[in-house]
N, C-alpha and C positions, 0 to 999 in steps of 0.2 A: 363898368360894361363898355365894352367896345364893338365896334361896326368894324368886321374885316373888309376894307379896301376902302372903306370912304373916306378921299381926303381933297383938300382943295381951301380955296374960301367960300367968302359968303356970297356964292353965284347962284345962280339958278340955271343951268344949261340942261342938257337930256337926263331924261327919266335915269334911275341907277336901276340897275338888275340886281334883283333880290334872291339868290340860290338857297339851298337848303344846307349843302357842303363848301369846308373850304377847298377840297377835291375841284367841285364846280367852278368854285371863283379864282382858282387856279389854274384852271383849263381854259375860262372865259380869256383870260385879260391871256393869257401866251397866244390865244388866236385875235386879239384885236377890241375885245369887248372891255372896255376898259371903264365900264363904271357896274362892273359886277360886285357886290357886298353880298355877307353873307354874316351870321352872329356866332359869335367865337365862341362853339361848343353847350350855347344856351337858345331856350327859346327865345322867336320875338316878342319886344316889352315896350312898353311906351318911352322908358327911356332912348330905346331903339328910333322911334320911330320920331320923337323931339327932336334929337341929334340929327335926323336928317334930314326931318323940316327946314333947315337951315342953308339947304342945301337945294334941296327941289319942291315941286309942286305937285308931284307925281310920282309913281313906281310903277315898275311893270317885274311881277310874279313869276319865275320862272321856275316849279317845284320839278321834284321826279313823279311821273305820272302817274304810279300805282294807288292806290286808294289811302293811303298814311301819305301821299305828297299833297294829292286833291286834300283833304281835309288840313294840310297843315297852311295848304294855299287860302282856304277860306276863313281859318283861323286870325292866319296873318293878317287879312285882309281888311279884317276888321279892328285888330291895335290901328291900323294907318289910318282907316276912316274916324274913327276920334281921334285922332288929329286933324282930319280935315284933309286929309290929301287925297287924291286923283290914283284907282290902281285899276288897274290891267294884269290881266292875267294869260301867261302865255302855256298852250297847249303841245306835250309832246308826244312823240309814238308810246302806244305802250308800251310800258318795261323800260325806258331810255330816261336819261337824265342829262342835264346838260353837257357834262364828260363824256358821256358816250356817244353824244349828239355831235360833237364838235372830233370828237377821234373818228368814230364811225362812215360820217357826213359829210362831216369839213363844216368850216363855220357861214358858208352860204346856207344849208343848209337851218342851222342854227338862228342866223340871219333873219330866214323866210320865217320861222315860228313866233319870234319876236313882231314881227311885223303884222301876226296874224293875230297878236295878243287883243280880248274882250273886256272890256269893262268889268270888275267881279261879279256886280249883279248878274250878269250876264253868262257869266261862270257857273255863279251858285246855278241860277234858273235850268241851264242846260244838264247838269246834276239831277238839280230835284225833279225836272221835265221826265229827264228817264227812270225814276223809281217813283211819279206816282200820275196816277190820271187824273187830270183836271176834268175831265170829262164827267167826274163824280162828284159831289158836293164836299164829300170827304178831302177826295184831292187836291181840288181847288182851296179849300181853307190852310191844308197842311202847305204848300206850296208858297200860298200868299204870306202867310203866318211868318213861314223860316225867312220868307224873302225881306217881310216889315223890320223882322227883328234884326236883320242886315241895316236895311236902309236907317234905322230908330236909331247907329252908332253913328253918325253923323253928326257933327257940333253945328252943321253950315246949313242954313234951314232953303236957299239955294241951291245945293246938290242933294240936297235929300229929294227935294221938288222934281226936279231932272230921275233921280233913279226911280220915285215912285211913279210918273208917265213911263219909262221904260218897261217898268214891270207891267203895269195897266197893258201896255199896248203888249207885250208877251203873253200876257193872262187872257185879252180881250174882256175887264171890268174897266168900270169908272175910276181915273183917280180921284174923285170926291169918295168914294168907299174907301180907297187906301185911303187917304189921306185921314178919316174917322179912325181907322181902324190902329192909325201912325198915330195917332195926339194920346187914344186911351194905351198906348202901349210905350209912348214915353212919359205917361203921367202915371203909370203907375211902376215902373221900369225901378228895382232896386239903386243904391246911389252908390257908386264906384268905390270898391273896397281898396285902400292903398297896400301900396307891392312892401311888405314887409319881410320880403328875403333877405337873405344876407347877401350881397354882394362877393364877389373874390375878390381878394386884392390884385394891385396889376403886379406883374412879375418886372421888375425893373432888371434890366439885363445891361453888361456894357453896352455903348452906343458904339466903340468903333467893330463891336464882333456884328452888330446888327445892321450897319452899314457896309460892312465886310459881306454882308449873308444877301444885303438887298442889291449889292450890285453881280456880285458875280452872279444870283438868282436873275437879276435880266441880264446877264453877259458871261453864257455858260463858257466862250470861246475863253477868260479871263480864269477861268478856275487853273489852267496849267500853272498859271505864276503863282496861283498860292501851293499848290503841290511843291514847286522847287524850293520857292523861298518860308512857307509857315510851318512848322512844324504843326500838328492838329494838337498836341499836350498844349497847346500855347492859347487854344480857346478856352476860357472859364467857363463862358456858360450851356450845358451839357445839352440842351436842346438844340443850341447855333450849332454846336458844335458836329450833331447828330443831322442837322438840314444839308451843312457842310461838305460831310463824307455822305450825304445824298448822290447832291451834286458832280462829286468828285470821281463817285463808282458808275454813274449816271454816263459821265465822260469817258471812262474809262471804258463800258461794257459796252457804250451803245444802247442802254435797255433806258425806257422811257421813267422821267423824273417821277411819275403820277404813281406807276407801279412801286418802284422803290417809298417811296413817302405810304403808299398802303400797306408794302408789309412790314415795312419797320415801325410804324405808331402805335403808339401805348392805347392801351381801350379809351384814356382820357379824350385821345386824337391831339396830342399834342404838339405831336411836330408838324401837322396838317394843319392848323391850327398856326405854328408860328410860319408854315412857308406861305400861306394865304395871305398872312401882315405884311410879310419882308417882299412878297413876289405883287404885291397890288399895290406897294408904298410907292409916294410921287418921285421920279426921277430928280433923281441928286446931280447928273454930274453937271448939266449945264451945259457947255460949249458942247459941239460934236467933236469926241477925238478925245474926253476927257475921263471917259473912264480908264483905262488902262491907267489914266495919271491919277486916279483915285484911289484905286485899288492899290497901288503901286508905293502910293503917301499912307493910307491905313496897316499896308504890310511895316512899312518902317515905323510907324507910332507903335505899334506893338512889340516891334522888337526895344525901341529907344527903351519902353517901360519896362523891356525884361532885365535890358541890359543896366537899367537903372539900381533893379532891385538885387544886380549882382554885384553894384558899385557898394549901394548901403552894408550889405554884406560884409564885404573885404574891409572898409574902413570900420565895421566892428569887431572885427578880428584883428585890426591893427593896436584896437585899443588893450587888447588884453593881451598881444604877444610883444614879447622884452627879449626875445635870441631875434639877435642884427641879421643873421641870413634872413631869416623867416619874413623881419621886418621886410626888407630888402625889397622880398620879391614882391608880398603883399603891394606894396608902393607900387613894383613896377607893373603891377597887373588894374589896380588905381589909376594909375595913366591913361592905359593900354585902354580901356574900358569907357575913360572921359573922352578918347581919343578916338574911340568906334563910336561914343554917342552921337559927336558931332558931326561925324563923318553918315549917319543916320539919317540926316536934318533931308540930303537930297540921294535919291536915287542912284547917279551918276556918279557918288560917290560912292552910295550905300550898297549896291549890288554886291562888289566884291569883299565887304563886311559881311554878311549875311552867308557866302559862298563858304568865310571862317570857321563860325558856327550852326551850322549845319550839318 
């Protein structure tokens, strides 16, 4: 189980932003919201919350503004509250999601929505009060019961007390009455059910290909180097190759990356998931100006691997060939490949070699 976009040491800086989809995460990171994360194709679980708690004390949920998004925000807030995390929920205009808000209105509008995020209990109460009339006995009991069910998920007594005070103030009832009902609710709550679902195996991809995708995803100006010196047939991982093709075509045609990702994704959203993963990965270039050198180094490494495979094939042929002219030709090929592999250790000598093989 992975969280797209969550990276760093065991420090607890700014609150992570939790989105519903990978496209939202990509758009957030491109707009400068570097703490945006999303579950990779699954619902949020205790596993996600447990991982998150290593990095933060609280989260901001920013889901789609439709009914499904609101319900998902409430459900997800319960998962995080069970881990004792403080949860706030940001509201977006009707019919919008983080991707569309940033694309249409810009990063400042999205930042404003985040700044207006409210505690999860207030978000829930706003929804409940729009559906029920608390001036009636039935309405008051429905709203208070639903709010207390949310509060009961928190394992922290102080957090529960703070939330009870919020509900008491919003509903105009006493905290004592709410605490009585809360104790009754917690005492009769069923024990948590262990998660016995089968977790999908982590897909192992070639590290050099993933690193190339990370560098080019965050530095699209360097895509031309890949176009000139790296045939796509040398990218062995299909998803990684598809992502790099999206970057290439976006650069060539001036089409938005997200649009191409959406058009070419499969039903399981594997391409968007991979794109979110690589685009939100920690920057690895280090010193300023090293991004190009990193891309050049990765391309040289892939070509060295390719030429080493060809040299092994030549060596195997040499073992079975007896004709002198054929052996001389294979020996010459072997020597040339050995020399070229050595020249591929540096870009200033390797660039000329690459032009011979492309």
